[in-house]
N, C-alpha and C positions, 0 to 999 in steps of 0.2 A: 629316790631323791630325798635327803633329809630336810628337816624343817628350815634350817638356815639357808639351804640352797633354794628352796621354794620361795622364801622371802626375798632373796637376792634377785631371782628371776622376775618376781612380781614387780619389784622396785625398778628394775631395768626397763620393763615394759611401760610402766607409768612415766618414767623419765623420757622415753622415746615419744610417747604421746604428747607430753608437754612441749618438747622441742618442736614437734610437728605443728602444734597449735599456735605457738608464739608468733611466727611470722604472719599468720592469718589474722590474729588479734591486733597486731600492730598495724597492718595494712588496712584494717577495717575502720580506722579513724583518720580519714584524709584531711588535708588542709588545702582546699581548693583555691587556686589563684588563676585568674584569667588575664588581668591587666596589672602588670608589675612595673612600678615606677623605676626609671633609670636613675641611679644615684651617682654621686661624685666618685671618680676612680673606676667607673665601669669601663672595661676594655673596648666596648663598642662605641664609646664616645667619639664623635667626629666622623664616623662612617657616613658616606653619602647615601641619601635616601631617594628612591623613586616612588611613584604612585601606581598601585594596581587595584583593580576592582575586587571587593570582598564583601558582598552584601550579607545581611542577616536573612536567611532563607528558611522556609518551612515546608514540611510535607503536607500538601494540600489535600488532606483526607476528605474534607467536605466538598471539594471541587468548587469552591466559591471565590477563589482568588483572594481570600481574606484570612489572616492569621487567627485561628481559633485558640481558646484558652488551653486546650489539651493537645494541640497538634505539635509533633516533634519540631524543634527549632534548632538551627545550626548556624554557625558562622562559616559561610562558604568561602574559605580563604583562597581557593583557586578559581572562584567564579565559574565553576563548571556546570552549575544548575543541577548537580547530582551530589549525593553524599559520597565523599571520597576521602582517602587517607590524608590525614593532616588537618581536615576540618575540625571544628570544635563544637561539641554538643552544648547548647544553652538550656536545654531541658533534658531531664533524665529520660532514657528510652532504651528498651530492650535490655534492661539490666545494667546499663551504663549510666554513671552519674552525670548530672549537669556540670559542665566545665571540663569534661574528659575529651581527649583527642581521639578521633576516629583512626583506626588502624586497618590494614589490608584485610585481615580475616573476619572483621566484624560483620554482623548480619545486616546492618543498615547500609552498608556500602552499596552504591548503585541506585539507591532510591532517588527519584526525581524530587527536586525542591524548587520552590517558587520564591523569587526575591521579594523582600518586603521593604517598606519605607522606614522600618525600625532602625534606630541607631543608638549610640552611646552618648550619655550626658552626665554631668556631675553637679552635685550640690553639697555644700559643706564638706568637701573633700572626699565624698563617697560617690563612686561611679555606678550608674544604672544603665541597663538596656531598656531604652524607651520604646516599648513594643507597640504602642499606639501612635507613636510619632507626635505626641502632644506637646513635647518639650517641657513637660512637667511630670512629677512623680504621681503615678496613678496606680490603683490596685491592679496586679497582674504584671506590672513591670518587674524586671529582675534586678535585684541588688547584687553588685559584684564587690563584696566586702570580704568578710571572713569565709563566705561561701557564696554559691550562686543560688539565691533564694528569691521566691516570688514575693512582691510587696503585698502586704495584707491590708484590709480595709482600715484598720486602726493604726497603721504605720505613722510614726511621728513625722516622717518626711512628706506625707501625702500632701499634694498640692504645691509643693515647692518647685520653682522653676529649675529647669535643667540647662546647663551651659554645654553646648556641643563643642568638640575640638575645633580650634581655630587655626590649625596648622596648614591651611591651603588645601585641605582634602575634605570633600563633602561627604555626606552620609553614603555609605556603601563602598568606600575606598580606604585603603590603608597604605602605610609606607613600608617599603621593602628595601633592605640592603641588597641591591641587585648587583652582585659582584661580577657576573658574567654578561650583564647588559641585555639579557633576553626578555626583560619585562614580564617574567613569570617566576614564581618561587621555586627554587631548587633546594635540595638538602644542604644545610649549612647557612642558608640565607635567612636572617631574622626579619620578623614582621613587627611593626610598631604603629601606635597611634601617635602621630607627630603633633605635639601641643604648642610648638613655637608659633609666633604670630606671622610667619611668612617673611621674615627679614633675612635676606641673603639666601644662598643655596641651602636646601634642606639637608640637615645632617642629624644624626642621633645626638641628643643633648640631654642634660640633666632635667628630669621631670617628664620626659616622654614616657609613653607606656608601652612596655614590651608585652607581646601576646604570649602568655605562658599557660598552657592547659594544666588541668589538675595533676597530670602525671609528672609534672616537673617539681613536685614537692622536694625540697632540700637541695635543688640545683643551685650552683653558685651564680651570683649576679654576673651577667655577661654571657653565660652559656645556657641559661635556662630555656631560651627560645629554641636554640638548635637541638638541645637534648630532647625536649618534649615533642616538638613538631616533627623532628627528623625521625623519632621513633615510629610515629604514625606512617611517615612516608616510606620507611624501610620495612614496614610490614610487621612490626612488633606491637603486641597489644599493650597500649599505654593507659587504657581506662579501666580494664577489668571486666568482671562479669556480673554478679548479683548485687545485693544491697551494700552500700557503704564502701568507700574506697575504690570506686570503679566497679561496683556490683558484687562480685564474688570476693571482695576484699583483696583483689589483685593476686589471685592464686598463681604462683609461678612454678616452674619445673621443680625447683628444690623443695617446695612445699609438698608437691605430689609425691616425690621420692620419700620424704620423711613420713608421710601418712602411710605409704605402702610398707615401709620398714616397720612402723608401729603395728600395723595389721599382721604382718608376718611374725613379728615377735610374740604378739598375743596368741596367734594360732599355734606357734611352736610350744609356748608355755602350756596351753590347754592340752596339746597332744602328750607332752611329757607327764603332766599330772594325771591324765586319764590312763596312760599305760602303766604308770607306777602304782596305781591303786590296786591293780590285780596282783594276786600272789604269784610268785615265780613258778613256772612249770617244772615238774619233775622229769628230767630227761630219761629216767630209768623206767617210767610207766609206759 
């Protein structure tokens, strides 16, 4: 192999590696969203809403019936008292980010959880998970803004009162677009926090909060709830694996194929270079 051919092969291998790495780097910088305001023109506007139980629940590792600062926390959207597909993690666990949707193959599926009195409240336009149910911002509560982050001791909002939703649903319950009337969430049925003051029959309206896990980054308004939550119900991994972007950066099948191609390309290049270094054998000896 001449020098030009070697350089061309080396550049091809580097290009393959870059192509394989690009999707991973992009997915490693997620934009977590859990409560997405419904805006004017949303196709879900006007859909009738029912009420279903959906408490914030935790894995009671200390067996003390109290939510500890490090115990895994979930939004138990089907009120099953277990971690199940379609639930939302509110604390990072087993390599999955806070705000990610649980999917069928995830290792935390099936773990028992205990319902808590924690719920959501807002101050200054920012929503929090009020983990100690104090109806004020305290250290350890979760800020649901640009990400799902724990409130620190020096947070500017510390001590501010939290206003809970006033849409006719108390803590531990959410609104459901129950298209088949079975009072349970099925694929394609959106979940909301209804913020209306209870005037008239409950419907999806501007300002209500759609429940959209981290995996719905980039989803169009009106279908983000179905895309993200249905992914979990249908058994697809919507949260990822190791750190950032759902843990492993959201490694998908295409990423794995590209990495394998890069490895094969490099291995082939190494073989060619090794075999070409030796002088050719004389067939007449």
